[in-house]
C-alpha atoms as a printed R data frame, in Angstrom:
    type eleno elety resid chain resno       x      y       z
1   ATOM     1    CA   GLN     A     1   0.000  0.000   0.000
2   ATOM     2    CA   LEU     A     2   1.354  3.399  -0.995
3   ATOM     3    CA   GLN     A     3   2.423  5.744   1.772
4   ATOM     4    CA   LEU     A     4   3.507  9.335   1.251
5   ATOM     5    CA   VAL     A     5   5.601 11.450   3.609
6   ATOM     6    CA   GLU     A     6   6.065 15.176   3.052
7   ATOM     7    CA   SER     A     7   8.958 17.251   4.350
8   ATOM     8    CA   GLY     A     8  10.578 20.616   3.854
9   ATOM     9    CA   GLY     A     9   8.024 22.939   5.382
10  ATOM    10    CA   GLY     A    10   8.812 25.585   7.951
11  ATOM    11    CA   LEU     A    11   8.642 29.237   8.904
12  ATOM    12    CA   VAL     A    12   9.887 31.516   6.144
13  ATOM    13    CA   GLN     A    13   9.777 35.198   5.302
14  ATOM    14    CA   PRO     A    14   7.900 36.781   2.400
15  ATOM    15    CA   GLY     A    15   9.986 36.570  -0.755
16  ATOM    16    CA   ASP     A    16  11.838 33.448   0.346
17  ATOM    17    CA   SER     A    17  11.924 30.165  -1.552
18  ATOM    18    CA   LEU     A    18  11.173 26.689  -0.291
19  ATOM    19    CA   LYS     A    19  11.375 23.200  -1.742
20  ATOM    20    CA   LEU     A    20   8.972 20.591  -0.438
21  ATOM    21    CA   SER     A    21   9.616 16.882  -0.857
22  ATOM    22    CA   CYS     A    22   7.277 13.913  -0.871
23  ATOM    23    CA   LYS     A    23   8.741 10.454  -0.459
24  ATOM    24    CA   GLY     A    24   6.683  7.443  -1.472
25  ATOM    25    CA   SER     A    25   7.010  3.914  -0.134
26  ATOM    26    CA   GLY     A    26   5.158  0.628  -0.331
27  ATOM    27    CA   SER     A    27   4.325  0.955  -4.012
28  ATOM    28    CA   PRO     A    28   6.030  2.576  -7.026
29  ATOM    29    CA   LEU     A    29   5.034  6.076  -8.061
30  ATOM    30    CA   ASP     A    30   5.837  5.457 -11.727
31  ATOM    31    CA   TYR     A    31   2.276  4.806 -12.868
32  ATOM    32    CA   ARG     A    32   0.604  7.401 -10.668
33  ATOM    33    CA   ALA     A    33  -0.136 11.019 -11.341
34  ATOM    34    CA   MET     A    34   1.108 13.103  -8.431
35  ATOM    35    CA   ALA     A    35  -0.103 16.386  -7.009
36  ATOM    36    CA   TRP     A    36   0.322 18.944  -4.283
37  ATOM    37    CA   PHE     A    37  -2.599 20.313  -2.309
38  ATOM    38    CA   ARG     A    38  -2.836 23.025   0.326
39  ATOM    39    CA   GLN     A    39  -5.229 23.465   3.227
40  ATOM    40    CA   THR     A    40  -5.715 26.546   5.369
41  ATOM    41    CA   PRO     A    41  -7.789 26.743   8.566
42  ATOM    42    CA   GLY     A    42 -11.502 26.579   7.855
43  ATOM    43    CA   GLN     A    43 -10.984 25.880   4.184
44  ATOM    44    CA   ALA     A    44 -11.214 22.768   2.049
45  ATOM    45    CA   ARG     A    45  -8.058 21.182   0.736
46  ATOM    46    CA   GLU     A    46  -7.180 22.827  -2.589
47  ATOM    47    CA   GLY     A    47  -5.323 21.284  -5.504
48  ATOM    48    CA   LEU     A    48  -2.387 23.463  -6.589
49  ATOM    49    CA   SER     A    49  -0.315 21.524  -9.057
50  ATOM    50    CA   CYS     A    50  -0.062 18.082 -10.574
51  ATOM    51    CA   ILE     A    51   2.270 16.095 -12.802
52  ATOM    52    CA   SER     A    52   1.375 13.191 -15.017
53  ATOM    53    CA   THR     A    53   3.329  9.959 -15.300
54  ATOM    54    CA   LYS     A    54   6.451  9.906 -17.437
55  ATOM    55    CA   SER     A    55   4.794  7.450 -19.766
56  ATOM    56    CA   SER     A    56   2.077 10.078 -20.297
57  ATOM    57    CA   GLY     A    57   4.635 12.756 -21.006
58  ATOM    58    CA   GLY     A    58   5.209 14.116 -17.513
59  ATOM    59    CA   SER     A    59   3.031 17.143 -18.223
60  ATOM    60    CA   THR     A    60   2.369 19.607 -15.431
61  ATOM    61    CA   ASN     A    61  -0.623 21.726 -14.478
62  ATOM    62    CA   TYR     A    62  -0.981 24.629 -12.056
63  ATOM    63    CA   VAL     A    63  -3.884 26.630 -10.731
64  ATOM    64    CA   ASP     A    64  -3.744 30.263 -11.765
65  ATOM    65    CA   SER     A    65  -2.848 31.533  -8.301
66  ATOM    66    CA   VAL     A    66   0.509 29.725  -8.276
67  ATOM    67    CA   LYS     A    67   1.533 29.811 -11.931
68  ATOM    68    CA   GLY     A    68   4.998 31.230 -12.370
69  ATOM    69    CA   ARG     A    69   5.967 30.718  -8.729
70  ATOM    70    CA   PHE     A    70   5.409 27.000  -8.118
71  ATOM    71    CA   SER     A    71   7.170 24.185  -9.937
72  ATOM    72    CA   ILE     A    72   6.374 20.490  -9.533
73  ATOM    73    CA   SER     A    73   8.780 17.732 -10.494
74  ATOM    74    CA   ARG     A    74   9.219 14.029  -9.926
75  ATOM    75    CA   ASN     A    75  12.035 11.520  -9.624
76  ATOM    76    CA   ASP     A    76  10.450  8.097  -9.965
77  ATOM    77    CA   ALA     A    77  13.742  6.280  -9.427
78  ATOM    78    CA   ASP     A    78  13.834  7.878  -5.995
79  ATOM    79    CA   ALA     A    79  10.056  7.696  -5.498
80  ATOM    80    CA   THR     A    80  10.050 11.401  -4.717
81  ATOM    81    CA   VAL     A    81   7.971 14.345  -5.848
82  ATOM    82    CA   TYR     A    82   9.011 17.937  -5.283
83  ATOM    83    CA   LEU     A    83   7.347 21.319  -5.116
84  ATOM    84    CA   GLN     A    84   9.587 24.345  -5.566
85  ATOM    85    CA   ILE     A    85   7.937 27.491  -4.249
86  ATOM    86    CA   ASN     A    86   9.451 30.877  -5.055
87  ATOM    87    CA   SER     A    87   8.565 34.400  -3.982
88  ATOM    88    CA   LEU     A    88   6.565 33.145  -1.027
89  ATOM    89    CA   LYS     A    89   3.643 35.268   0.131
90  ATOM    90    CA   ALA     A    90   1.600 35.288   3.312
91  ATOM    91    CA   ASP     A    91  -1.285 33.733   1.349
92  ATOM    92    CA   ASP     A    92   0.887 30.665   0.731
93  ATOM    93    CA   THR     A    93   0.643 29.772   4.410
94  ATOM    94    CA   GLY     A    94  -1.004 26.426   5.024
95  ATOM    95    CA   VAL     A    95  -0.493 22.693   5.302
96  ATOM    96    CA   TYR     A    96   0.858 21.239   2.077
97  ATOM    97    CA   TYR     A    97  -0.120 17.696   1.139
98  ATOM    98    CA   CYS     A    98   1.317 15.388  -1.453
99  ATOM    99    CA   ALA     A    99  -1.165 13.123  -3.227
100 ATOM   100    CA   ALA     A   100  -1.272 10.254  -5.697
101 ATOM   101    CA   GLY     A   101  -4.037  9.777  -8.211
102 ATOM   102    CA   ALA     A   102  -5.200  8.562 -11.574
103 ATOM   103    CA   TRP     A   103  -4.475 11.442 -13.923
104 ATOM   104    CA   CYS     A   104  -3.434 15.075 -14.080
105 ATOM   105    CA   ASP     A   105  -5.395 17.567 -16.140
106 ATOM   106    CA   GLY     A   106  -5.505 20.522 -13.771
107 ATOM   107    CA   ARG     A   107  -9.212 20.063 -13.092
108 ATOM   108    CA   SER     A   108  -9.874 16.505 -11.909
109 ATOM   109    CA   TRP     A   109  -8.471 16.889  -8.414
110 ATOM   110    CA   PHE     A   110 -10.959 14.284  -7.193
111 ATOM   111    CA   THR     A   111  -8.816 11.553  -8.757
112 ATOM   112    CA   PHE     A   112  -6.173 12.118  -6.089
113 ATOM   113    CA   ASN     A   113  -7.161  9.841  -3.237
114 ATOM   114    CA   THR     A   114  -3.951  8.927  -1.421
115 ATOM   115    CA   PHE     A   115  -2.527 11.697   0.738
116 ATOM   116    CA   GLY     A   116   0.417 12.148   3.044
117 ATOM   117    CA   GLN     A   117   0.199 13.667   6.501
118 ATOM   118    CA   GLY     A   118   1.159 17.145   5.318
119 ATOM   119    CA   THR     A   119   3.892 19.648   6.081
120 ATOM   120    CA   GLN     A   120   3.232 23.113   7.503
121 ATOM   121    CA   VAL     A   121   4.431 26.179   5.636
122 ATOM   122    CA   THR     A   122   4.151 29.504   7.425
123 ATOM   123    CA   VAL     A   123   5.074 32.721   5.654
124 ATOM   124    CA   SER     A   124   5.487 35.598   8.044
125 ATOM   125    CA   SER     A   125   7.785 38.528   8.637
């Protein structure tokens, strides 16, 4: 059974950069689309970015609010997915979750049904 563990969160200042990691175990990531979600207090978990399998071209999708600042990548040999976040803003504060799912098209976030425990990112001066 696939398990996902996120790391790399922390307290950062506005304008800083951060790279989150998601390590998979128990099952290969190769044939799974992968995504990053974010949840803030009182809000539903929101899909931010996803990446398709390499066999499907490894295409990436981003919601408009993070385009140009977030970059998702994957290393299937290492069973790891990354999220590079640049120019951090206070609105980026939240718990970031890695997720595995069926496909990545930037809309079908419901296909992602296996989540990690999350890593907290706090952006504050």
